[in-house]
N, C-alpha and C positions, 0 to 999 in steps of 0.2 A: 498382419489380421485386415479383416474386412467388417463391412457394412451387417452383410448378413449371420456370421457367427464372429463374436466379439473377442477369442483368443487365436495367441499366437499359433503360426502355422495351418491357420485353418482353410487358406486360399483352394488346396487341393479339395475339400471336401463342398466347399461354394461350386466350382467347377462341375465335379461329380454330380453335382442334385440339381443346375443348372443343364447338365446335357441331358438328364433322364426327363427334366422338364419338356426340353426343346423336342425331344425324340420323342415323347408322347404325343406334343400336340402334333410336329410336321411327319413323323416315320412311325408311328406306333408297332407297326409289326417288327421293328427293328430292335424294340426296347427289352424284351428279353435276352436276345445274345450280347447286348450291351452290358448288362448288370450281372448276367454268366460270365463275359470274360475276365472282370471283375472281383467277383467273389472271391477268388483267393486271396485275396489281400483282406478280408475279414478275417479277424482272429477266434479261433473253436473258444466257447464260452468255459469250460475246463481249464484254460491253460493257468500256470502258475507259474510267479516268478521265479526264476532261481536264482541264488547266491553263488557266484564262484568262489572260493577261498583264493584261487591263482591261476589265472587263465596265464600269464607268461611267468618264465623264473626269475630271477634275481638277475643275472645277467642281462637280458632285455627288458625288464624295467629299469634297469640302468641307463641303458641306451637310450629309452625312452626321457628319460630326464636330461640326458646330455643333447639330445637332438632339441627339446624343449628351449633351452640355453640356447643353441645352435641358431634359432628360426632370426632371421634379419627382421629389424624394428618394422621395415616397409610392407612386410608379408602380413604383421597382423591388421587385423580388421576392426573399427573401431565401434560399427552401427550400430552394435547392442550394449554399449554402455549405458544409453537411458534407461532401456529397459528390464537388462541381466545386469549390469554391474560386469560385464564380462569382456575382455577379447578374442578373438576367436579366429585360426585360421582351418583352413578346409582343404582335405585332399593333400595331405603334406604327403611327397613321394614316399617316406619311410613309413609314416604310417599306413600308407595304403598298400604297401607289401605285406605290413604285419595285420591288414584286415584282410589280405588275401587268405593268411594263413589260418586261420579261424574259421573258414565259411564251415567246415567240415565240424568241427566243436560246436556251433550255433547250431547247426540243422539238425543234431542230435539234441541239442538242448529244447529246442521250439518241436521238434517232431516232423518238420517237413522239412525238403531238400532245400537251401535258399543261396542267392548272392550276392556279393556286396554292392551297396546302392552308393553310400558316401559316408566320411567320416568327416568330425572334425574336431578337434583341443580349444577345448574352453579352459580360459584362464579368467576366474572369479576374483575380483578384487575385493575389497575389506567393504564395498557395496553391492557385492552379490545378493542377487534373490533369482528365482525362477519362478513366475507368476504359473496360474492354474491353466493348465491345456491340453489339449490332444496333439500329435504330431500328425503330421501328413502320412497316409500308406508308405512314401518315399521308403520312410521308417518303421514300418512294420513292426518290425523286431531290432533292436536294440540292444548292444552291448553297452553298459556304462563304466566303464574304467577309471578309478580316483588313481593319480598320479602322487598327490601330495596335497596336505592340505593342513591349515593351522590346528584344526581340531575336526570330530567329525562330525560331518554335517547334512543331517538326515534329509531323504528323500520321501515324500508320500505318496503311495499309489495305488489308485483304484480296483477292484475289479474288473476282470474282463466286460464289458458291455458294448451291444449293438452302436454302429454309429452315429452322432446324434443330429440325424439328417432332421429332422421335427424340433429345432432349437428353438427356443423361444427366449426373446431376450426381456424378461419380467422388469428388470431395474436396472440400475447401475452396479449394483452390486451382486452379480450373475454370480462371479468369480467367491463370493462368499459364502452363497446359498449351493455350490457345488462342495466348497470345502467341507461345511456342516452338515452336509446328506448321510446320514446313518446308513441307507441301503445301500450306498456306494463303499462302503467296505474299505477305506482308506488303511494301509500300513505302511508304517514305520520304517525305512532301511538306511543304515547307517553304516558306509564302508571304511574300510581301514585303507590305507595305500597297500597297492597292486590286486583288490580285491572288487569285484565283480559283481553288477547283475544283470540278465537279460530280462526284458522284459518288452513290451509289445504297446509301447507309446500311440500309438493309432487307436487303438482301443480301451486304455485306458490312460483315464486322467491322472496327471502328475504334479506334484511343483514342489518347492523348495520355501521354507521361511526364510526372509530377509537374514544374513550375517549377523550376527551381533555389532550391535552398532554402540561400545563404549572404549571407543577411542583406539583399540588395538589392531595392529595389521594383520586381521584376517585374511585369508585365501583359500581358494579351493582349485585345485587343476584336475582338469579331467577328462579323457577322450571319449567322445559316443563313436562308436562303429556302427551305421545302419544296414542293415539287408532287409531284402524284398525275397519272396517266393522267386524259386530257381525260375527264368526264364520272361520273369517279367520286367526288366528294366526297358523294354523300350514300351509296351502297353501301357504303364503305370504313367507315362507323362502325358498329358491332356492335348500338347501341341499334338501330337501323331494320332490322336484320335479319330481328326476328319480322314485321314488316310486310310488308317486301320479298319475302321466302320462303314468307310463308302459314305461319310455325312458330311459334305464340305459345309453345312449350316455350322457346325461346332467351331468352327475357326471363330464365331463369332463369340462362342462362351470362352475363350482361352483367351481372344486378344481384351475382351472387357476385364477378367479378371487374370491378370499376369502375372504368376507366383514372384516373389521375390526370392527365395533360395534358402 
């Protein structure tokens, strides 16, 4: 989170808007080429969430469950326990192989060629919650796979929207305002184990309410496979912008807003 945009994973948007402002002040003739180079990261407004009943067969799903059990304790990251109530592992080698295997499937589902960006295994505990947010465009496209759960745990996803570059913080309850906005047309999706959703997290608000606080051992185990348009893995990274666009001053934007991953 950052001071300009108060939601999780908003650092990239802050960098993008900051870069546009800097270019407009110092190199205005280059602004259109910068915006054009990143335009493919925006999602077409007619995209619809895809519900996928079976992207992996039973044998692969069993191997995924075995892999989750085999991951060493020291590989689980705990920094998202306070906000999300979850343990995470990024880019596990076995899951990365699966990530590569579904590139063609996701390309067909979203209507454009894609390449793998990053993936992470997310183990939500009984403290699980997913606050309202949009992802960075490193996750323009997400295939959200349910591994196991104590009970269905719905995710709420809005319609596709323009990036909220002009977002203004009206109050500390900004997230409640988004949840309650009828024009955002949130739809609820409840996955079963082995089922998936394909959506555009960088252009769709999404959230999950907290798991029930009734003393039971609730849980949900998910994998998020993220994708970007084919050929964009280098250009999407703000640290590469000074060299790609020949604007050394952009290094100041990147250094001030260092992404946390």
